[in-house]
C-alpha positions in Angstrom: 254.9 45.4 214.9 256.1 44.5 211.7 257.1 46.0 208.3 254.0 44.8 206.5 251.6 46.3 208.8 250.5 49.9 207.7 249.4 52.3 210.5 245.9 53.8 210.0 245.9 57.7 210.1 242.5 59.4 210.4 242.1 62.7 209.4 239.4 65.0 211.1 238.3 68.1 209.6 237.1 70.4 212.4 234.5 73.4 211.0 235.8 76.8 212.7 232.9 79.1 212.1 233.5 82.8 211.6 234.1 84.9 214.2 230.8 87.0 215.0 233.2 90.3 215.0 233.6 90.1 211.7 229.4 89.2 210.7 228.2 92.0 213.1 226.2 94.6 211.1 228.2 97.9 210.7 226.2 101.0 212.0 225.1 103.4 209.5 226.4 106.9 210.5 224.0 109.6 211.4 223.6 112.7 209.1 223.1 115.6 211.7 220.3 118.2 211.4 220.3 120.9 210.3 222.5 119.8 207.4 225.3 121.6 206.5 227.8 121.3 203.8 230.3 120.9 206.8 227.9 118.2 208.0 227.6 116.5 204.7 231.3 116.2 204.5 231.8 114.7 207.9 228.9 112.4 207.2 230.6 111.2 204.1 233.8 110.6 205.5 231.8 108.4 208.0 230.5 106.6 205.4 233.7 105.9 203.9 234.9 104.9 207.2 232.2 102.3 207.4 232.7 100.9 204.1 236.4 100.5 204.9 235.2 98.3 208.0 232.9 96.4 205.7 235.6 95.5 203.4 237.9 95.0 206.2 235.8 92.3 207.4 235.0 90.6 204.0 238.7 90.5 203.5 239.5 88.7 206.8 236.5 86.2 206.1 238.0 85.5 202.4 241.3 85.2 204.3 239.8 82.6 206.8 238.4 80.5 203.8 241.8 80.3 202.3 243.7 79.2 204.9 240.8 76.5 205.6 241.2 75.4 201.9 244.9 75.4 202.3 244.8 73.0 205.5 242.4 70.6 204.0 244.9 70.6 201.2 248.0 70.4 203.2 249.5 73.6 201.6 251.1 76.5 203.5 249.1 79.8 203.5 250.8 83.4 202.1 249.7 86.4 204.1 247.4 88.9 202.1 250.0 92.2 201.6 248.6 95.7 203.0 249.7 98.5 201.2 
C-alpha cells in the first residue's frame, strides 16, 4: 500500500432500544379501605415513591439518549451527578 492510497472506514450506528424495565408501567398504590387519616398518609407516601420511580426511569432514558448522541458525535459523556 502506497502513501497516496486512502483507507476506507465505514461507521455503522447500532440502535439500542430503551430497556423494557425503564418503560414498564409503574403500579398505582392502593388506598386501603376503610379510609383513615393514617391510611391516607401511607397512601401519599406510596404515591410519592411511585413518582420517584417514574422520574428515575425518565432520568435513565434521558441519560441513555445523551450517551447515544455523544457516541454519534464522537464525544465523551459526563455522568449525571445525584445529590
